[in-house]
N, C-alpha and C positions, 0 to 999 in steps of 0.2 A: 504494500500500500504506500502511496506517496501523495504529497500535496499537489493540488492543481489550482490554478486561478479559478476563483468562483465565477460562475456565469449567471445570467438572469434565471436560467432554468434551475439553479441551485438554491435560489433565494428562499422559497417556502421551507425547504428542508433545513437550511441553515438557521432560519428564524426559529423553527420548532426546537432545534438542538440547543440554541443559545437560551431560549426561554427555560428549558429544562435545567440548564446550567446557571440560571438566575443572572444572566448577563443582558445588557441593553441591546435592543434590536433596532433602535431608532437610526434611520438614515443609511441602512445597509446598501441601498441601491444608489446612493449618491456617487457621482464621479470622483469625489475626493476620498472615497473609502476603497481601500485595496484589501481584498479578502482571499484567503486560500482555504480550501476544503479538502479533507481526506475522508474517503468512504471505505467501509469495511467490505469484505468479500460479498456480502449480501446487498451492497449498495447503500447502506445506511450511513449517515454522517457519523464519523468517529472522532473527528478533531477539526478545529478551525483556528485560524489566526489571522491577524490583520492590523492595519493602521489607517488612520484618517489624517490626511494632510491638511494643515492649516492654510489660510489664505496666503501667508507669506512664504510657504514652501519650506521654511526652515524648521518649523515646529510640527510634530506629529503626535497624535494620540494613539497609543497602542491599545487595541481593543479586540474583543472576540477571541481571546486565547482560551481555548477550552479543549479538554480531552474527555471522551466518554469514560464514565467510572470503571468500566470493565478493562480499559486500556491504560489506566493510571499506574504509576509506580515504576515505570521503566525509563524515566527521563524524557518522555514524549513532550510534556509540558515545557520543559526547558528548551528542547529543540524547536518547538513551535514559537516560543517567545523570541528565541534568537533569530528565527527566520523573519519575523516581523521587524525586529530591530535592524537586522542586516539589510532587508529590503528598503526600509525607511532611509537608512544611511545611503544606500545606492541611489535612491531617488533624490538625494541632495539635502536631506534633513540634517540639522545640526543638534537638535535636542528632541528626545522622546519624553513624553509625559504619559501618565495613566492615572486612573482612579482605582483604588483597591482598598476596601475596608477589611478584607479577610486574609489576603495573601501577601502582606508586607514582607515577611521573611523570604518568601520565594523570590519576589522582585529584588530585594536587597542582594540576594545571592547572585543576581544577574548584573549588579552594578547600579541599580536605582537607589536613590536616597529620598528621604521624606522631602516634600516640596510644599510650597504655599499654594493652596487650592485656588485662592483668588488670583495669583499670578498665572496659574494654569488657565483659569477661566478668561483671563485677559488676553493671553497670547493665542488661545484657541477659542476665542469667543464665537467663531462661526461653526465650530464642531457640533455635530448633532447631539452628542451626549451632553455637552456643556449647555446647549440651549434647552434640552429636555430637563436637565437637573435644575436649571434656573427657573423654568416655567412651573415645575412641580414642587419647588422649595427643597429639593433633595440636595442641592449643592452644599449647603451648610453642614450636612452630615457626612459628606464624602472625605476620603483621605487621598491626598495627591502624592505622586511620586514622579521623579524626574531623573534623567540621565543624559549627559552630553554624548553626542554621536560623532563629533568631529574626527576623532582618531579612527573611526570605523570607515569613513567615507573616502579616505585617502588610499 
């Protein structure tokens, strides 16, 4: 099994998978969102990863990193997160951001550090997740993380 760029035909399956993982599905079809999907032998979504580019192109929001519970524990989540980070750097991003209330130690192990959520919301004000969290009042409950990518893009 391998990751493939998500297509419009994958959208409903990806949304269902991310909802089960309790992740945000807002804006998945936007041109600024880059997603990859992995399917198991039966064709079901088993993993996803991606990022959303900010308007400036230098900041990205890592999102939709998820592994089916049956496939966890073998480093797949780390590989998925690295794929999103590497792709973002290859697309010219200099900083990756994300929201995570539950997985801080995982993200710290990849080089992310706690960040100011208001700064994240300012530099990625056009990101679907930021707009959704502002509209619903959820932004104040979120935990932000950030990592420079400059050394990865060279």
